[in-house]
C-alpha positions as CSV (number, residue, x, y, z in Angstrom):
1,M,11.5,31.3,-6.4
2,S,9.7,33.5,-8.8
3,T,8.0,32.6,-12.0
4,T,7.5,34.6,-15.1
5,P,4.1,36.2,-15.6
6,G,1.7,33.9,-17.4
7,R,3.7,30.7,-16.7
8,A,2.5,28.2,-14.1
9,P,4.8,27.0,-11.4
10,F,6.7,23.7,-11.9
11,W,4.5,21.7,-9.5
12,A,1.3,22.9,-11.3
13,R,2.8,21.8,-14.7
14,L,3.9,18.5,-13.2
15,L,0.4,17.9,-11.8
16,F,-1.2,18.7,-15.1
17,A,1.2,16.3,-16.9
18,V,0.3,13.5,-14.5
19,A,-3.4,14.2,-14.9
20,L,-3.0,13.9,-18.6
21,C,-1.0,10.7,-18.4
22,M,-3.2,9.0,-15.8
23,P,-5.8,7.6,-18.2
24,I,-3.1,6.1,-20.3
25,I,-1.4,4.6,-17.3
26,E,-4.7,3.2,-16.0
27,V,-5.5,1.6,-19.4
28,I,-2.1,0.0,-19.6
29,V,-2.4,-1.4,-16.0
30,I,-5.9,-2.7,-16.7
31,V,-4.7,-4.5,-19.8
32,L,-1.8,-6.0,-17.9
33,V,-4.0,-7.2,-15.1
34,W,-6.5,-8.5,-17.7
35,H,-3.7,-10.7,-19.2
36,V,-3.0,-12.1,-15.8
37,I,-6.5,-12.7,-14.3
38,G,-8.8,-12.3,-17.3
39,W,-12.5,-11.6,-16.6
40,W,-11.8,-11.3,-12.9
41,T,-10.4,-7.9,-13.7
42,L,-14.0,-6.6,-14.1
43,L,-14.9,-8.0,-10.8
44,A,-11.9,-6.4,-9.1
45,L,-12.8,-3.0,-10.7
46,A,-16.4,-3.4,-9.5
47,A,-15.2,-4.3,-6.0
48,C,-13.0,-1.2,-5.9
49,F,-16.0,0.9,-6.9
50,C,-18.2,-0.7,-4.2
51,L,-15.5,-0.2,-1.6
52,G,-15.3,3.5,-2.6
53,L,-19.0,3.9,-2.1
54,L,-18.8,2.2,1.3
55,V,-15.9,4.4,2.4
56,I,-17.6,7.6,1.3
57,Q,-20.8,6.6,3.1
58,R,-19.0,5.6,6.4
59,A,-16.9,8.8,6.4
60,S,-19.7,11.1,5.8
61,I,-22.1,9.4,8.3
62,G,-19.4,9.2,10.9
63,A,-18.4,12.8,10.5
64,A,-22.0,14.0,10.7
65,R,-22.6,11.9,13.8
66,E,-19.5,13.2,15.5
67,M,-20.4,16.8,14.5
68,R,-23.9,16.5,16.0
69,S,-22.4,14.9,19.1
70,A,-19.8,17.7,19.5
71,M,-22.4,20.4,19.0
72,A,-24.7,18.8,21.6
73,E,-21.9,18.7,24.1
74,R,-20.5,22.1,23.1
75,R,-17.0,20.8,22.4
76,P,-14.8,20.9,19.3
77,P,-15.3,18.0,16.8
78,A,-13.0,15.1,17.3
79,R,-10.4,13.5,15.0
80,E,-13.0,11.6,13.0
81,V,-14.3,14.9,11.6
82,A,-10.7,16.0,10.8
83,D,-9.9,12.7,9.0
84,A,-13.2,12.7,7.0
85,P,-11.7,14.7,4.1
86,Q,-8.9,12.2,3.7
87,A,-11.3,9.3,3.7
88,L,-13.6,11.1,1.2
89,V,-10.7,11.6,-1.2
90,G,-9.7,8.0,-0.8
91,G,-13.2,6.9,-1.5
92,V,-13.4,9.1,-4.6
93,L,-10.1,7.6,-5.8
94,L,-11.6,4.2,-5.4
95,L,-14.7,5.2,-7.4
96,I,-12.5,6.1,-10.4
97,P,-12.1,3.0,-12.6
98,G,-8.5,1.8,-12.5
99,F,-6.1,0.1,-10.3
100,V,-3.5,2.9,-9.8
101,T,-6.1,5.3,-8.5
102,S,-7.6,2.5,-6.4
103,L,-4.3,1.8,-4.9
104,L,-3.8,5.5,-4.0
105,G,-7.3,5.5,-2.5
106,I,-6.6,2.4,-0.4
107,I,-3.4,4.0,0.9
108,L,-5.4,7.1,2.0
109,I,-8.0,5.1,3.8
110,L,-5.6,2.8,5.7
111,P,-5.7,3.5,9.4
112,G,-2.1,4.4,9.8
113,S,-2.1,6.9,6.9
114,A,-3.6,9.8,8.8
115,R,-1.4,12.3,10.5
116,S,-0.8,11.6,14.2
117,P,-1.9,14.2,16.7
118,G,0.8,16.8,17.2
119,G,2.7,15.6,14.2
């Protein structure tokens, strides 16, 4: 599947369109949640932010600890180091204010969301 010179592939254009629409979607969802739970919306957004900080901290500390341990034992790093990027992306998505990105971040940090070994 070839593209004409100077034109981005379909997936890149789709990703760009989603990135442009995401703030609008987030505002709409926040307003809808506000109508349902009121001021608790702010607390929910703050809780998502704090959870994101916690996830990023735990992922980075765990990966660093595992890396040091693997280097000391002269073995390849374990799965925790391999899963750290996924946890970091999930944490960053939780830091972004909004419920849609927070939901995506939570999906990424759930224990069963990482690829299984050999799969």
